[in-house]
LOKE-59516 format. One record per residue: z, y, x of N, C-alpha, C in turn; residue number from 1; chain; residue in three letters. Coordinates in steps of 0.1 Angstrom, whole numbers, padded with zeros to 4 digits. Layout:
% residues N
+-------+-------+-------+-------+-------+-------+-------+-------+-------+-----+-------+------+
:   nzz :   nyy :   nxx :  cazz :  cayy :  caxx :   czz :   cyy :   cxx :  nr : kette : rest :
+-------+-------+-------+-------+-------+-------+-------+-------+-------+-----+-------+------+
:     Z :     Y :     X :     Z :     Y :     X :     Z :     Y :     X : NUM :     A :  ALA :
...
+-------+-------+-------+-------+-------+-------+-------+-------+-------+-----+-------+------+
END
This chain:
% residues 37
+-------+-------+-------+-------+-------+-------+-------+-------+-------+-----+-------+------+
:   nzz :   nyy :   nxx :  cazz :  cayy :  caxx :   czz :   cyy :   cxx :  nr : kette : rest :
+-------+-------+-------+-------+-------+-------+-------+-------+-------+-----+-------+------+
:  0769 :  1312 :  1131 :  0765 :  1318 :  1119 :  0758 :  1308 :  1110 :   1 :     A :  MET :
:  0760 :  1310 :  1097 :  0753 :  1301 :  1087 :  0739 :  1306 :  1085 :   2 :     A :  ALA :
:  0731 :  1296 :  1081 :  0717 :  1299 :  1078 :  0715 :  1305 :  1064 :   3 :     A :  GLY :
:  0703 :  1308 :  1060 :  0700 :  1314 :  1047 :  0705 :  1304 :  1036 :   4 :     A :  LYS :
:  0711 :  1310 :  1026 :  0716 :  1302 :  1015 :  0705 :  1297 :  1006 :   5 :     A :  ARG :
:  0706 :  1285 :  1002 :  0695 :  1279 :  0993 :  0699 :  1283 :  0978 :   6 :     A :  GLN :
:  0689 :  1288 :  0971 :  0690 :  1291 :  0957 :  0682 :  1280 :  0949 :   7 :     A :  ASN :
:  0689 :  1274 :  0939 :  0682 :  1264 :  0931 :  0679 :  1270 :  0917 :   8 :     A :  TYR :
:  0667 :  1266 :  0912 :  0663 :  1271 :  0899 :  0671 :  1265 :  0888 :   9 :     A :  SER :
:  0672 :  1271 :  0876 :  0679 :  1266 :  0865 :  0673 :  1252 :  0861 :  10 :     A :  ALA :
:  0660 :  1250 :  0862 :  0654 :  1238 :  0858 :  0659 :  1227 :  0868 :  11 :     A :  ASP :
:  0659 :  1229 :  0880 :  0664 :  1220 :  0890 :  0678 :  1216 :  0887 :  12 :     A :  PHE :
:  0687 :  1226 :  0885 :  0701 :  1223 :  0882 :  0703 :  1215 :  0870 :  13 :     A :  LYS :
:  0695 :  1218 :  0859 :  0696 :  1210 :  0847 :  0691 :  1196 :  0849 :  14 :     A :  ALA :
:  0681 :  1194 :  0856 :  0676 :  1180 :  0859 :  0686 :  1172 :  0866 :  15 :     A :  LYS :
:  0692 :  1178 :  0877 :  0702 :  1170 :  0885 :  0715 :  1168 :  0876 :  16 :     A :  VAL :
:  0719 :  1178 :  0868 :  0731 :  1176 :  0860 :  0729 :  1165 :  0850 :  17 :     A :  ALA :
:  0717 :  1165 :  0844 :  0714 :  1154 :  0834 :  0714 :  1140 :  0840 :  18 :     A :  LEU :
:  0709 :  1139 :  0852 :  0709 :  1126 :  0859 :  0724 :  1122 :  0862 :  19 :     A :  GLU :
:  0732 :  1132 :  0866 :  0746 :  1129 :  0868 :  0754 :  1125 :  0856 :  20 :     A :  ALA :
:  0751 :  1131 :  0845 :  0757 :  1128 :  0832 :  0753 :  1114 :  0827 :  21 :     A :  ILE :
:  0741 :  1111 :  0829 :  0736 :  1098 :  0825 :  0743 :  1086 :  0832 :  22 :     A :  ARG :
:  0747 :  1089 :  0844 :  0754 :  1079 :  0852 :  0746 :  1068 :  0858 :  23 :     A :  GLY :
:  0733 :  1071 :  0859 :  0723 :  1061 :  0864 :  0725 :  1059 :  0879 :  24 :     A :  GLU :
:  0730 :  1070 :  0886 :  0732 :  1069 :  0900 :  0745 :  1077 :  0903 :  25 :     A :  ALA :
:  0751 :  1073 :  0914 :  0764 :  1080 :  0918 :  0760 :  1095 :  0923 :  26 :     A :  THR :
:  0770 :  1103 :  0923 :  0768 :  1117 :  0928 :  0762 :  1117 :  0942 :  27 :     A :  ILE :
:  0768 :  1108 :  0950 :  0763 :  1107 :  0964 :  0748 :  1103 :  0965 :  28 :     A :  ALA :
:  0744 :  1094 :  0956 :  0730 :  1090 :  0956 :  0721 :  1102 :  0951 :  29 :     A :  GLU :
:  0726 :  1109 :  0941 :  0718 :  1121 :  0937 :  0717 :  1132 :  0948 :  30 :     A :  LEU :
:  0728 :  1134 :  0955 :  0727 :  1143 :  0966 :  0716 :  1140 :  0976 :  31 :     A :  VAL :
:  0716 :  1127 :  0980 :  0706 :  1123 :  0990 :  0692 :  1124 :  0984 :  32 :     A :  VAL :
:  0691 :  1119 :  0971 :  0678 :  1119 :  0965 :  0672 :  1133 :  0964 :  33 :     A :  LYS :
:  0680 :  1143 :  0961 :  0675 :  1157 :  0959 :  0677 :  1166 :  0971 :  34 :     A :  HIS :
:  0684 :  1161 :  0981 :  0686 :  1169 :  0993 :  0694 :  1181 :  0991 :  35 :     A :  GLY :
:  0705 :  1180 :  0983 :  0713 :  1191 :  0979 :  0723 :  1195 :  0990 :  36 :     A :  VAL :
:  0729 :  1186 :  0996 :  0740 :  1190 :  1005 :  0735 :  1189 :  1020 :  37 :     A :  HIS :
+-------+-------+-------+-------+-------+-------+-------+-------+-------+-----+-------+------+
END
């Protein structure tokens, strides 16, 4: 069985999306940095 699903706030999503758009780090680096996956 899967555990409880994580919900992310709109602020968190916007922050991570902006970092991805800026291209300062790869998506993989952002995932590790923010513990998303």
